[in-house]
C-alpha positions, -999 to +999 in steps of 0.1 A: -476+165-391-456+164-357-455+196-338-424+216-333-424+208-296-427+169-303-398+172-330-375+190-304-384+165-279-374+134-302-341+152-312-332+160-277-339+120-269-319+109-299-289+132-289-290+119-252-291+083-266-261+091-288-241+107-260-249+075-237-236+051-263-203+071-267-197+073-232-205+037-225-178+029-251-151+047-233-132+031-203-135+050-173-099+069-168-106+070-128-115+033-126-085+022-150-061+042-129-076+029-096-072-008-108-039-001-122-023+015-093-038+003-062-035-033-050-061-048-027-059-034+006-074-053+039-082-026+066-071-031+099-106-039+110-107-065+084-079-086+100-090-081+135-065-054+144-071-036+177-071+002+177-040+021+180-033+033+214-022+069+200-023+085+166+005+106+153-002+123+120+027+128+094+031+157+071+024+146+037+035+138+012+060+113+028+096+114+016+109+079+025+097+044+019+115+016+042+113-019+033+112-047+059+104-083+063+088-097+093+108-126+102+076-148+105+062-174+087+048-167+053+009-165+048-017-167+022-052-158+024-072-134+052-071-159+080-036-171+079-022-137+075-049-123+099-035-146+128+002-135+121-008-100+122-030-100+153+000-120+171+026-091+157+002-063+168-002-079+203+037-085+207+044-046+195+019-034+218+024-053+250+059-064+248+075-035+230+051-008+244+045+006+206+012+022+204+002+000+174+017-025+149+049-010+139+045-010+100+024+011+078+016-018+055+022-054+052+022-078+022+010-113+021+024-139-004-009-139-023-002-101-030-029-090-005-017-059+012-026-053+049-031-020+065-011-014+096-010+022+106-018+031+072-011+062+051-005+094+070+002+079+105+036+075+119+046+039+127+074+025+148+094+008+121+128+022+116+144+049+141+149+082+126+126+076+098+090+072+116+078+106+112+088+110+075+088+076+063+062+046+054+075+013+064+062-015+042+070-051+055+068-084+034+054-112+058+078-140+060+118-141+059+136-130+027+172-136+035+177-165+009+149-161-013+125-135-028+089-129-019+065-143-046+060-123-077+025-112-064+038-098-034+066-078-054+039-065-077+016-056-051+044-034-034+052-015-063+016-009-071+014+002-036+039+028-042+024+041-074-010+042-059+007+064-030+019+089-054-013+091-073-031+098-039-006+124-026+006+103+002+041+096-013+063+125-028+069+119-064+106+120-058+106+096-026+135+076-019+132+038-014+158+023+012+163-009+030+157-007+070+193-023+072+210+008+055+199+030+084+195+009+117+212-019+131+190-049+116+194-076+086+158-064+077+145-071+048+168-100+043+198-098+018+180-112-012+151-090-009+175-061-002+196-069-036+161-069-054+148-033-042+182-021-055+167-023-089+135-005-084+129+031-093+135+056-063+163+033-049+186+056-027+222+041-023+234+064+003+206+079+026 
């Protein structure tokens, strides 16, 4: 006959096994949300970016998202995009006297997002909107065509991710750079596309 203590131990083990089986069958809510809301982001150090020459923190959550294009060649893959980003950062820092690459994030044609100044740090993308805005630039020129489906989807995922992380206001306003400064960015075709996105603000 089994002792009371041995029975109790076996019962406890059976209960633990049952709980493990039930838990294993459930998808992790955190992992699912992370995968659904956050695109792949290559950090600045991963694409060979130089440190910022000055850090200016923003008050979060951020109120505005400003969409740009870079008017460079397009790129797919880390090596190709890294070369464009390194040249861009060098131009911004040495020729324009900016403290860093001007955008918070940049997106390649394969949908990979590249960290510029990143979340919560002021960029130099849009006069009057740098302190309270996040600048997202599509790598390439989008006057007469759209970015790839992968790039557009990554931008939308980045915005959802920003809300979930508390970086963007839940009622943030989405605008094109051309609405508030003298520029053709983000290109007429992309400008028309983002007018169909949630949070679009027609009169900033």
